[in-house]
PDB file as gemmi writes it, atoms N, CA and C in Angstrom:
CRYST1    1.000    1.000    1.000  90.00  90.00  90.00 P 1                      
ATOM      1  N   MET A   1       0.847  -1.176   0.000  1.00  0.00           N  
ATOM      2  CA  MET A   1       0.000   0.000   0.000  1.00  0.00           C  
ATOM      3  C   MET A   1       0.886   1.230   0.000  1.00  0.00           C  
ATOM      4  N   ILE A   2       0.452   2.182  -0.778  1.00  0.00           N  
ATOM      5  CA  ILE A   2       1.155   3.463  -0.808  1.00  0.00           C  
ATOM      6  C   ILE A   2       0.091   4.557  -0.736  1.00  0.00           C  
ATOM      7  N   ALA A   3       0.404   5.618  -0.018  1.00  0.00           N  
ATOM      8  CA  ALA A   3      -0.548   6.709   0.145  1.00  0.00           C  
ATOM      9  C   ALA A   3       0.201   8.026   0.244  1.00  0.00           C  
ATOM     10  N   HIS A   4      -0.485   9.066  -0.179  1.00  0.00           N  
ATOM     11  CA  HIS A   4       0.100  10.400  -0.065  1.00  0.00           C  
ATOM     12  C   HIS A   4      -1.022  11.385   0.234  1.00  0.00           C  
ATOM     13  N   GLU A   5      -0.732  12.344   1.113  1.00  0.00           N  
ATOM     14  CA  GLU A   5      -1.716  13.348   1.505  1.00  0.00           C  
ATOM     15  C   GLU A   5      -1.267  14.737   1.059  1.00  0.00           C  
ATOM     16  N   PHE A   6      -2.246  15.496   0.607  1.00  0.00           N  
ATOM     17  CA  PHE A   6      -2.039  16.916   0.278  1.00  0.00           C  
ATOM     18  C   PHE A   6      -2.908  17.716   1.237  1.00  0.00           C  
ATOM     19  N   LYS A   7      -2.290  18.678   1.904  1.00  0.00           N  
ATOM     20  CA  LYS A   7      -3.028  19.503   2.869  1.00  0.00           C  
ATOM     21  C   LYS A   7      -3.357  20.849   2.237  1.00  0.00           C  
ATOM     22  N   PHE A   8      -4.611  21.227   2.411  1.00  0.00           N  
ATOM     23  CA  PHE A   8      -5.089  22.518   1.930  1.00  0.00           C  
ATOM     24  C   PHE A   8      -5.589  23.298   3.140  1.00  0.00           C  
ATOM     25  N   GLY A   9      -4.826  24.226   3.565  1.00  0.00           N  
ATOM     26  CA  GLY A   9      -5.193  24.985   4.761  1.00  0.00           C  
ATOM     27  C   GLY A   9      -4.931  24.153   6.001  1.00  0.00           C  
ATOM     28  N   GLU A  10      -5.668  24.457   7.057  1.00  0.00           N  
ATOM     29  CA  GLU A  10      -5.420  23.764   8.313  1.00  0.00           C  
ATOM     30  C   GLU A  10      -6.295  22.544   8.521  1.00  0.00           C  
ATOM     31  N   THR A  11      -7.428  22.469   7.852  1.00  0.00           N  
ATOM     32  CA  THR A  11      -8.359  21.369   8.143  1.00  0.00           C  
ATOM     33  C   THR A  11      -8.660  20.470   6.957  1.00  0.00           C  
ATOM     34  N   ARG A  12      -8.355  20.886   5.764  1.00  0.00           N  
ATOM     35  CA  ARG A  12      -8.716  20.081   4.587  1.00  0.00           C  
ATOM     36  C   ARG A  12      -7.525  19.236   4.115  1.00  0.00           C  
ATOM     37  N   VAL A  13      -7.824  17.931   3.840  1.00  0.00           N  
ATOM     38  CA  VAL A  13      -6.779  16.994   3.409  1.00  0.00           C  
ATOM     39  C   VAL A  13      -7.317  16.159   2.254  1.00  0.00           C  
ATOM     40  N   LEU A  14      -6.531  16.057   1.205  1.00  0.00           N  
ATOM     41  CA  LEU A  14      -6.846  15.181   0.075  1.00  0.00           C  
ATOM     42  C   LEU A  14      -5.835  14.036   0.091  1.00  0.00           C  
ATOM     43  N   ARG A  15      -6.345  12.800   0.195  1.00  0.00           N  
ATOM     44  CA  ARG A  15      -5.468  11.626   0.317  1.00  0.00           C  
ATOM     45  C   ARG A  15      -5.681  10.695  -0.871  1.00  0.00           C  
ATOM     46  N   PHE A  16      -4.584  10.284  -1.523  1.00  0.00           N  
ATOM     47  CA  PHE A  16      -4.609   9.312  -2.604  1.00  0.00           C  
ATOM     48  C   PHE A  16      -3.970   8.020  -2.090  1.00  0.00           C  
ATOM     49  N   GLU A  17      -4.618   6.880  -2.372  1.00  0.00           N  
ATOM     50  CA  GLU A  17      -4.114   5.585  -1.915  1.00  0.00           C  
ATOM     51  C   GLU A  17      -4.104   4.589  -3.065  1.00  0.00           C  
ATOM     52  N   ALA A  18      -3.142   3.682  -3.023  1.00  0.00           N  
ATOM     53  CA  ALA A  18      -3.086   2.555  -3.956  1.00  0.00           C  
ATOM     54  C   ALA A  18      -2.688   1.320  -3.150  1.00  0.00           C  
ATOM     55  N   ASN A  19      -3.498   0.286  -3.242  1.00  0.00           N  
ATOM     56  CA  ASN A  19      -3.234  -0.968  -2.550  1.00  0.00           C  
ATOM     57  C   ASN A  19      -3.137  -2.062  -3.610  1.00  0.00           C  
ATOM     58  N   VAL A  20      -1.993  -2.726  -3.701  1.00  0.00           N  
ATOM     59  CA  VAL A  20      -1.752  -3.715  -4.747  1.00  0.00           C  
ATOM     60  C   VAL A  20      -1.363  -5.043  -4.113  1.00  0.00           C  
ATOM     61  N   ILE A  21      -1.989  -6.121  -4.596  1.00  0.00           N  
ATOM     62  CA  ILE A  21      -1.657  -7.480  -4.172  1.00  0.00           C  
ATOM     63  C   ILE A  21      -1.135  -8.235  -5.386  1.00  0.00           C  
ATOM     64  N   ASN A  22      -0.020  -8.930  -5.228  1.00  0.00           N  
ATOM     65  CA  ASN A  22       0.633  -9.687  -6.299  1.00  0.00           C  
ATOM     66  C   ASN A  22       0.961  -8.764  -7.473  1.00  0.00           C  
ATOM     67  N   LEU A  23       1.769  -7.771  -7.199  1.00  0.00           N  
ATOM     68  CA  LEU A  23       2.117  -6.728  -8.157  1.00  0.00           C  
ATOM     69  C   LEU A  23       2.675  -7.275  -9.466  1.00  0.00           C  
ATOM     70  N   PHE A  24       3.518  -8.306  -9.404  1.00  0.00           N  
ATOM     71  CA  PHE A  24       4.167  -8.822 -10.605  1.00  0.00           C  
ATOM     72  C   PHE A  24       3.414 -10.004 -11.215  1.00  0.00           C  
ATOM     73  N   ASN A  25       2.202 -10.283 -10.731  1.00  0.00           N  
ATOM     74  CA  ASN A  25       1.322 -11.311 -11.280  1.00  0.00           C  
ATOM     75  C   ASN A  25       2.006 -12.671 -11.343  1.00  0.00           C  
ATOM     76  N   GLN A  26       2.695 -13.042 -10.272  1.00  0.00           N  
ATOM     77  CA  GLN A  26       3.396 -14.321 -10.230  1.00  0.00           C  
ATOM     78  C   GLN A  26       2.443 -15.417  -9.781  1.00  0.00           C  
ATOM     79  N   LYS A  27       2.340 -16.462 -10.555  1.00  0.00           N  
ATOM     80  CA  LYS A  27       1.455 -17.584 -10.235  1.00  0.00           C  
ATOM     81  C   LYS A  27       2.246 -18.626  -9.440  1.00  0.00           C  
ATOM     82  N   THR A  28       2.681 -18.272  -8.256  1.00  0.00           N  
ATOM     83  CA  THR A  28       3.464 -19.146  -7.396  1.00  0.00           C  
ATOM     84  C   THR A  28       2.575 -20.239  -6.825  1.00  0.00           C  
ATOM     85  N   GLU A  29       3.072 -21.470  -6.870  1.00  0.00           N  
ATOM     86  CA  GLU A  29       2.270 -22.573  -6.327  1.00  0.00           C  
ATOM     87  C   GLU A  29       2.329 -22.574  -4.811  1.00  0.00           C  
ATOM     88  N   ARG A  30       1.192 -22.921  -4.214  1.00  0.00           N  
ATOM     89  CA  ARG A  30       1.090 -22.971  -2.754  1.00  0.00           C  
ATOM     90  C   ARG A  30       0.945 -24.393  -2.249  1.00  0.00           C  
ATOM     91  N   HIS A  31       0.692 -25.339  -3.134  1.00  0.00           N  
ATOM     92  CA  HIS A  31       0.533 -26.735  -2.736  1.00  0.00           C  
ATOM     93  C   HIS A  31       0.873 -27.624  -3.917  1.00  0.00           C  
ATOM     94  N   ARG A  32       1.455 -28.787  -3.634  1.00  0.00           N  
ATOM     95  CA  ARG A  32       1.741 -29.797  -4.657  1.00  0.00           C  
ATOM     96  C   ARG A  32       1.015 -31.084  -4.310  1.00  0.00           C  
ATOM     97  N   PHE A  33       0.716 -31.876  -5.343  1.00  0.00           N  
ATOM     98  CA  PHE A  33       0.158 -33.198  -5.107  1.00  0.00           C  
ATOM     99  C   PHE A  33       1.243 -34.083  -4.506  1.00  0.00           C  
ATOM    100  N   THR A  34       0.979 -34.662  -3.353  1.00  0.00           N  
ATOM    101  CA  THR A  34       1.998 -35.436  -2.651  1.00  0.00           C  
ATOM    102  C   THR A  34       1.700 -36.926  -2.598  1.00  0.00           C  
ATOM    103  N   ASP A  35       0.590 -37.351  -3.167  1.00  0.00           N  
ATOM    104  CA  ASP A  35       0.240 -38.770  -3.137  1.00  0.00           C  
ATOM    105  C   ASP A  35       0.772 -39.451  -4.392  1.00  0.00           C  
ATOM    106  N   LEU A  36       1.630 -40.451  -4.200  1.00  0.00           N  
ATOM    107  CA  LEU A  36       2.203 -41.177  -5.331  1.00  0.00           C  
ATOM    108  C   LEU A  36       1.169 -42.088  -5.981  1.00  0.00           C  
ATOM    109  N   ASN A  37       0.360 -42.719  -5.165  1.00  0.00           N  
ATOM    110  CA  ASN A  37      -0.675 -43.582  -5.725  1.00  0.00           C  
ATOM    111  C   ASN A  37      -2.044 -42.952  -5.519  1.00  0.00           C  
ATOM    112  N   ARG A  38      -3.006 -43.477  -6.200  1.00  0.00           N  
ATOM    113  CA  ARG A  38      -4.370 -42.940  -6.115  1.00  0.00           C  
ATOM    114  C   ARG A  38      -5.048 -43.551  -4.903  1.00  0.00           C  
ATOM    115  N   GLU A  39      -4.889 -42.909  -3.777  1.00  0.00           N  
ATOM    116  CA  GLU A  39      -5.406 -43.467  -2.532  1.00  0.00           C  
ATOM    117  C   GLU A  39      -6.924 -43.392  -2.437  1.00  0.00           C  
ATOM    118  N   GLN A  40      -7.554 -42.609  -3.304  1.00  0.00           N  
ATOM    119  CA  GLN A  40      -9.004 -42.527  -3.261  1.00  0.00           C  
ATOM    120  C   GLN A  40      -9.626 -43.850  -3.726  1.00  0.00           C  
ATOM    121  N   ARG A  41      -8.911 -44.575  -4.566  1.00  0.00           N  
ATOM    122  CA  ARG A  41      -9.400 -45.869  -5.034  1.00  0.00           C  
ATOM    123  C   ARG A  41      -8.898 -46.955  -4.087  1.00  0.00           C  
ATOM    124  N   THR A  42      -9.790 -47.751  -3.565  1.00  0.00           N  
ATOM    125  CA  THR A  42      -9.351 -48.826  -2.669  1.00  0.00           C  
ATOM    126  C   THR A  42      -8.577 -49.893  -3.427  1.00  0.00           C  
ATOM    127  N   SER A  43      -8.763 -49.978  -4.735  1.00  0.00           N  
ATOM    128  CA  SER A  43      -8.045 -50.987  -5.515  1.00  0.00           C  
ATOM    129  C   SER A  43      -6.584 -50.622  -5.761  1.00  0.00           C  
ATOM    130  N   SER A  44      -6.176 -49.381  -5.486  1.00  0.00           N  
ATOM    131  CA  SER A  44      -4.779 -48.989  -5.694  1.00  0.00           C  
ATOM    132  C   SER A  44      -4.044 -48.704  -4.393  1.00  0.00           C  
ATOM    133  N   GLN A  45      -4.669 -48.977  -3.262  1.00  0.00           N  
ATOM    134  CA  GLN A  45      -4.013 -48.739  -1.973  1.00  0.00           C  
ATOM    135  C   GLN A  45      -3.048 -49.876  -1.645  1.00  0.00           C  
ATOM    136  N   MET A  46      -1.989 -49.517  -0.915  1.00  0.00           N  
ATOM    137  CA  MET A  46      -1.007 -50.517  -0.496  1.00  0.00           C  
ATOM    138  C   MET A  46      -1.559 -51.307   0.688  1.00  0.00           C  
ATOM    139  N   ASP A  47      -1.256 -52.601   0.710  1.00  0.00           N  
ATOM    140  CA  ASP A  47      -1.662 -53.444   1.835  1.00  0.00           C  
ATOM    141  C   ASP A  47      -0.495 -53.533   2.808  1.00  0.00           C  
ATOM    142  N   LEU A  48      -0.597 -52.856   3.948  1.00  0.00           N  
ATOM    143  CA  LEU A  48       0.484 -52.818   4.936  1.00  0.00           C  
ATOM    144  C   LEU A  48       0.197 -53.700   6.144  1.00  0.00           C  
ATOM    145  N   HIS A  49      -0.812 -54.556   6.068  1.00  0.00           N  
ATOM    146  CA  HIS A  49      -1.178 -55.389   7.213  1.00  0.00           C  
ATOM    147  C   HIS A  49      -0.093 -56.406   7.579  1.00  0.00           C  
ATOM    148  N   THR A  50       0.622 -56.927   6.618  1.00  0.00           N  
ATOM    149  CA  THR A  50       1.620 -57.964   6.894  1.00  0.00           C  
ATOM    150  C   THR A  50       3.049 -57.419   6.888  1.00  0.00           C  
ATOM    151  N   ILE A  51       3.233 -56.121   6.768  1.00  0.00           N  
ATOM    152  CA  ILE A  51       4.564 -55.512   6.652  1.00  0.00           C  
ATOM    153  C   ILE A  51       5.021 -55.017   8.026  1.00  0.00           C  
ATOM    154  N   ASP A  52       6.272 -55.336   8.376  1.00  0.00           N  
ATOM    155  CA  ASP A  52       6.889 -54.797   9.591  1.00  0.00           C  
ATOM    156  C   ASP A  52       7.541 -53.466   9.204  1.00  0.00           C  
ATOM    157  N   LEU A  53       6.901 -52.369   9.563  1.00  0.00           N  
ATOM    158  CA  LEU A  53       7.358 -51.046   9.146  1.00  0.00           C  
ATOM    159  C   LEU A  53       8.697 -50.651   9.757  1.00  0.00           C  
ATOM    160  N   SER A  54       9.081 -51.272  10.855  1.00  0.00           N  
ATOM    161  CA  SER A  54      10.365 -50.940  11.475  1.00  0.00           C  
ATOM    162  C   SER A  54      11.543 -51.476  10.659  1.00  0.00           C  
ATOM    163  N   LYS A  55      11.304 -52.428   9.759  1.00  0.00           N  
ATOM    164  CA  LYS A  55      12.378 -52.989   8.925  1.00  0.00           C  
ATOM    165  C   LYS A  55      12.428 -52.353   7.539  1.00  0.00           C  
ATOM    166  N   GLY A  56      11.514 -51.455   7.263  1.00  0.00           N  
ATOM    167  CA  GLY A  56      11.485 -50.814   5.954  1.00  0.00           C  
ATOM    168  C   GLY A  56      10.708 -51.647   4.948  1.00  0.00           C  
ATOM    169  N   TYR A  57      10.352 -51.040   3.834  1.00  0.00           N  
ATOM    170  CA  TYR A  57       9.593 -51.746   2.806  1.00  0.00           C  
ATOM    171  C   TYR A  57       9.789 -51.043   1.471  1.00  0.00           C  
ATOM    172  N   ASP A  58       9.494 -51.739   0.389  1.00  0.00           N  
ATOM    173  CA  ASP A  58       9.583 -51.197  -0.957  1.00  0.00           C  
ATOM    174  C   ASP A  58       8.182 -50.743  -1.371  1.00  0.00           C  
ATOM    175  N   TYR A  59       7.945 -49.446  -1.315  1.00  0.00           N  
ATOM    176  CA  TYR A  59       6.596 -48.947  -1.589  1.00  0.00           C  
ATOM    177  C   TYR A  59       6.195 -49.133  -3.041  1.00  0.00           C  
ATOM    178  N   ASN A  60       7.158 -49.074  -3.976  1.00  0.00           N  
ATOM    179  CA  ASN A  60       6.814 -49.302  -5.386  1.00  0.00           C  
ATOM    180  C   ASN A  60       6.319 -50.721  -5.603  1.00  0.00           C  
ATOM    181  N   ALA A  61       6.961 -51.695  -4.956  1.00  0.00           N  
ATOM    182  CA  ALA A  61       6.515 -53.080  -5.085  1.00  0.00           C  
ATOM    183  C   ALA A  61       5.135 -53.270  -4.480  1.00  0.00           C  
ATOM    184  N   LEU A  62       4.859 -52.601  -3.371  1.00  0.00           N  
ATOM    185  CA  LEU A  62       3.537 -52.703  -2.758  1.00  0.00           C  
ATOM    186  C   LEU A  62       2.452 -52.073  -3.622  1.00  0.00           C  
ATOM    187  N   ILE A  63       2.771 -50.974  -4.273  1.00  0.00           N  
ATOM    188  CA  ILE A  63       1.798 -50.358  -5.181  1.00  0.00           C  
ATOM    189  C   ILE A  63       1.549 -51.265  -6.381  1.00  0.00           C  
ATOM    190  N   MET A  64       2.619 -51.844  -6.921  1.00  0.00           N  
ATOM    191  CA  MET A  64       2.466 -52.728  -8.084  1.00  0.00           C  
ATOM    192  C   MET A  64       1.760 -54.029  -7.709  1.00  0.00           C  
ATOM    193  N   ALA A  65       1.744 -54.397  -6.430  1.00  0.00           N  
ATOM    194  CA  ALA A  65       1.046 -55.608  -5.989  1.00  0.00           C  
ATOM    195  C   ALA A  65      -0.439 -55.350  -5.734  1.00  0.00           C  
ATOM    196  N   SER A  66      -0.872 -54.105  -5.825  1.00  0.00           N  
ATOM    197  CA  SER A  66      -2.289 -53.798  -5.618  1.00  0.00           C  
ATOM    198  C   SER A  66      -3.111 -54.306  -6.806  1.00  0.00           C  
ATOM    199  N   PRO A  67      -4.401 -54.538  -6.626  1.00  0.00           N  
ATOM    200  CA  PRO A  67      -5.231 -55.037  -7.731  1.00  0.00           C  
ATOM    201  C   PRO A  67      -5.285 -54.098  -8.940  1.00  0.00           C  
ATOM    202  N   ASP A  68      -5.125 -52.833  -8.708  1.00  0.00           N  
ATOM    203  CA  ASP A  68      -5.198 -51.833  -9.784  1.00  0.00           C  
ATOM    204  C   ASP A  68      -3.794 -51.321 -10.133  1.00  0.00           C  
ATOM    205  N   ALA A  69      -2.824 -52.211 -10.226  1.00  0.00           N  
ATOM    206  CA  ALA A  69      -1.415 -51.829 -10.368  1.00  0.00           C  
ATOM    207  C   ALA A  69      -1.130 -51.016 -11.626  1.00  0.00           C  
ATOM    208  N   SER A  70      -1.764 -51.325 -12.729  1.00  0.00           N  
ATOM    209  CA  SER A  70      -1.459 -50.609 -13.975  1.00  0.00           C  
ATOM    210  C   SER A  70      -1.910 -49.151 -13.938  1.00  0.00           C  
ATOM    211  N   ARG A  71      -2.922 -48.836 -13.111  1.00  0.00           N  
ATOM    212  CA  ARG A  71      -3.409 -47.462 -13.019  1.00  0.00           C  
ATOM    213  C   ARG A  71      -3.286 -46.919 -11.607  1.00  0.00           C  
ATOM    214  N   ALA A  72      -2.419 -47.493 -10.800  1.00  0.00           N  
ATOM    215  CA  ALA A  72      -2.322 -47.099  -9.389  1.00  0.00           C  
ATOM    216  C   ALA A  72      -1.577 -45.789  -9.189  1.00  0.00           C  
ATOM    217  N   TYR A  73      -0.607 -45.478 -10.049  1.00  0.00           N  
ATOM    218  CA  TYR A  73       0.177 -44.251  -9.877  1.00  0.00           C  
ATOM    219  C   TYR A  73      -0.653 -43.042 -10.303  1.00  0.00           C  
ATOM    220  N   ASP A  74      -0.585 -42.007  -9.488  1.00  0.00           N  
ATOM    221  CA  ASP A  74      -1.313 -40.775  -9.779  1.00  0.00           C  
ATOM    222  C   ASP A  74      -0.465 -39.912 -10.717  1.00  0.00           C  
ATOM    223  N   PRO A  75      -0.955 -39.573 -11.918  1.00  0.00           N  
ATOM    224  CA  PRO A  75      -0.143 -38.769 -12.851  1.00  0.00           C  
ATOM    225  C   PRO A  75       0.070 -37.337 -12.374  1.00  0.00           C  
ATOM    226  N   ARG A  76      -0.670 -36.887 -11.372  1.00  0.00           N  
ATOM    227  CA  ARG A  76      -0.507 -35.530 -10.850  1.00  0.00           C  
ATOM    228  C   ARG A  76       0.596 -35.424  -9.801  1.00  0.00           C  
ATOM    229  N   PHE A  77       1.217 -36.532  -9.413  1.00  0.00           N  
ATOM    230  CA  PHE A  77       2.224 -36.534  -8.351  1.00  0.00           C  
ATOM    231  C   PHE A  77       3.343 -35.537  -8.676  1.00  0.00           C  
ATOM    232  N   GLY A  78       3.633 -34.645  -7.747  1.00  0.00           N  
ATOM    233  CA  GLY A  78       4.704 -33.654  -7.888  1.00  0.00           C  
ATOM    234  C   GLY A  78       4.304 -32.396  -8.633  1.00  0.00           C  
ATOM    235  N   LEU A  79       3.105 -32.339  -9.196  1.00  0.00           N  
ATOM    236  CA  LEU A  79       2.669 -31.154  -9.931  1.00  0.00           C  
ATOM    237  C   LEU A  79       1.995 -30.169  -8.986  1.00  0.00           C  
ATOM    238  N   GLY A  80       1.963 -28.910  -9.397  1.00  0.00           N  
ATOM    239  CA  GLY A  80       1.332 -27.875  -8.598  1.00  0.00           C  
ATOM    240  C   GLY A  80      -0.180 -28.040  -8.565  1.00  0.00           C  
ATOM    241  N   ASP A  81      -0.765 -27.666  -7.443  1.00  0.00           N  
ATOM    242  CA  ASP A  81      -2.210 -27.825  -7.252  1.00  0.00           C  
ATOM    243  C   ASP A  81      -2.897 -26.479  -7.039  1.00  0.00           C  
ATOM    244  N   LEU A  82      -2.490 -25.736  -6.040  1.00  0.00           N  
ATOM    245  CA  LEU A  82      -3.076 -24.434  -5.737  1.00  0.00           C  
ATOM    246  C   LEU A  82      -2.061 -23.343  -6.052  1.00  0.00           C  
ATOM    247  N   PHE A  83      -2.533 -22.263  -6.646  1.00  0.00           N  
ATOM    248  CA  PHE A  83      -1.641 -21.176  -7.037  1.00  0.00           C  
ATOM    249  C   PHE A  83      -2.143 -19.861  -6.447  1.00  0.00           C  
ATOM    250  N   ASN A  84      -1.219 -18.913  -6.284  1.00  0.00           N  
ATOM    251  CA  ASN A  84      -1.597 -17.582  -5.815  1.00  0.00           C  
ATOM    252  C   ASN A  84      -2.529 -16.937  -6.833  1.00  0.00           C  
ATOM    253  N   PRO A  85      -3.477 -16.146  -6.371  1.00  0.00           N  
ATOM    254  CA  PRO A  85      -4.338 -15.443  -7.324  1.00  0.00           C  
ATOM    255  C   PRO A  85      -3.536 -14.388  -8.082  1.00  0.00           C  
ATOM    256  N   GLY A  86      -4.066 -13.943  -9.194  1.00  0.00           N  
ATOM    257  CA  GLY A  86      -3.375 -12.962 -10.028  1.00  0.00           C  
ATOM    258  C   GLY A  86      -3.370 -11.564  -9.425  1.00  0.00           C  
ATOM    259  N   PHE A  87      -2.989 -10.622 -10.238  1.00  0.00           N  
ATOM    260  CA  PHE A  87      -2.879  -9.219  -9.830  1.00  0.00           C  
ATOM    261  C   PHE A  87      -4.227  -8.707  -9.341  1.00  0.00           C  
ATOM    262  N   SER A  88      -4.168  -7.921  -8.279  1.00  0.00           N  
ATOM    263  CA  SER A  88      -5.371  -7.298  -7.724  1.00  0.00           C  
ATOM    264  C   SER A  88      -4.968  -5.955  -7.152  1.00  0.00           C  
ATOM    265  N   GLY A  89      -5.779  -4.944  -7.380  1.00  0.00           N  
ATOM    266  CA  GLY A  89      -5.427  -3.628  -6.866  1.00  0.00           C  
ATOM    267  C   GLY A  89      -6.643  -2.757  -6.612  1.00  0.00           C  
ATOM    268  N   ARG A  90      -6.457  -1.771  -5.757  1.00  0.00           N  
ATOM    269  CA  ARG A  90      -7.495  -0.791  -5.431  1.00  0.00           C  
ATOM    270  C   ARG A  90      -6.884   0.595  -5.431  1.00  0.00           C  
ATOM    271  N   LEU A  91      -7.660   1.525  -5.885  1.00  0.00           N  
ATOM    272  CA  LEU A  91      -7.265   2.928  -5.834  1.00  0.00           C  
ATOM    273  C   LEU A  91      -8.294   3.665  -4.966  1.00  0.00           C  
ATOM    274  N   GLY A  92      -7.823   4.611  -4.215  1.00  0.00           N  
ATOM    275  CA  GLY A  92      -8.739   5.362  -3.365  1.00  0.00           C  
ATOM    276  C   GLY A  92      -8.390   6.829  -3.292  1.00  0.00           C  
ATOM    277  N   VAL A  93      -9.427   7.636  -3.211  1.00  0.00           N  
ATOM    278  CA  VAL A  93      -9.269   9.081  -3.026  1.00  0.00           C  
ATOM    279  C   VAL A  93     -10.161   9.463  -1.864  1.00  0.00           C  
ATOM    280  N   LYS A  94      -9.601  10.207  -0.939  1.00  0.00           N  
ATOM    281  CA  LYS A  94     -10.354  10.586   0.269  1.00  0.00           C  
ATOM    282  C   LYS A  94     -10.148  12.080   0.511  1.00  0.00           C  
ATOM    283  N   PHE A  95     -11.250  12.743   0.724  1.00  0.00           N  
ATOM    284  CA  PHE A  95     -11.183  14.171   1.022  1.00  0.00           C  
ATOM    285  C   PHE A  95     -11.755  14.393   2.410  1.00  0.00           C  
ATOM    286  N   SER A  96     -10.955  14.929   3.302  1.00  0.00           N  
ATOM    287  CA  SER A  96     -11.382  15.199   4.674  1.00  0.00           C  
ATOM    288  C   SER A  96     -11.430  16.703   4.899  1.00  0.00           C  
ATOM    289  N   PHE A  97     -12.480  17.140   5.574  1.00  0.00           N  
ATOM    290  CA  PHE A  97     -12.588  18.574   5.890  1.00  0.00           C  
ATOM    291  C   PHE A  97     -13.111  18.794   7.276  1.00  0.00           C  
TER     292      PHE A  97                                                      
END                                                                             
């Protein structure tokens, strides 16, 4: 925000304001898809019931062992999801007396 006032006499003031959000119109991502497999589908979820997690596991092998192995990987993995809104601004003029 930037503002400037012009004074006319002792009581009158003319104020100009400009408020700008995302001045350079940068579409910066705020979130990425972090799910490697399509967890919304129960047919592509990993079965961890028999796995000892303290010894580690091969998650790619578990995904490929799911019933929906050929379509289990989410193609959106690592891509941007939510982005900052574009340029937005307001101008204001205020006269006080």
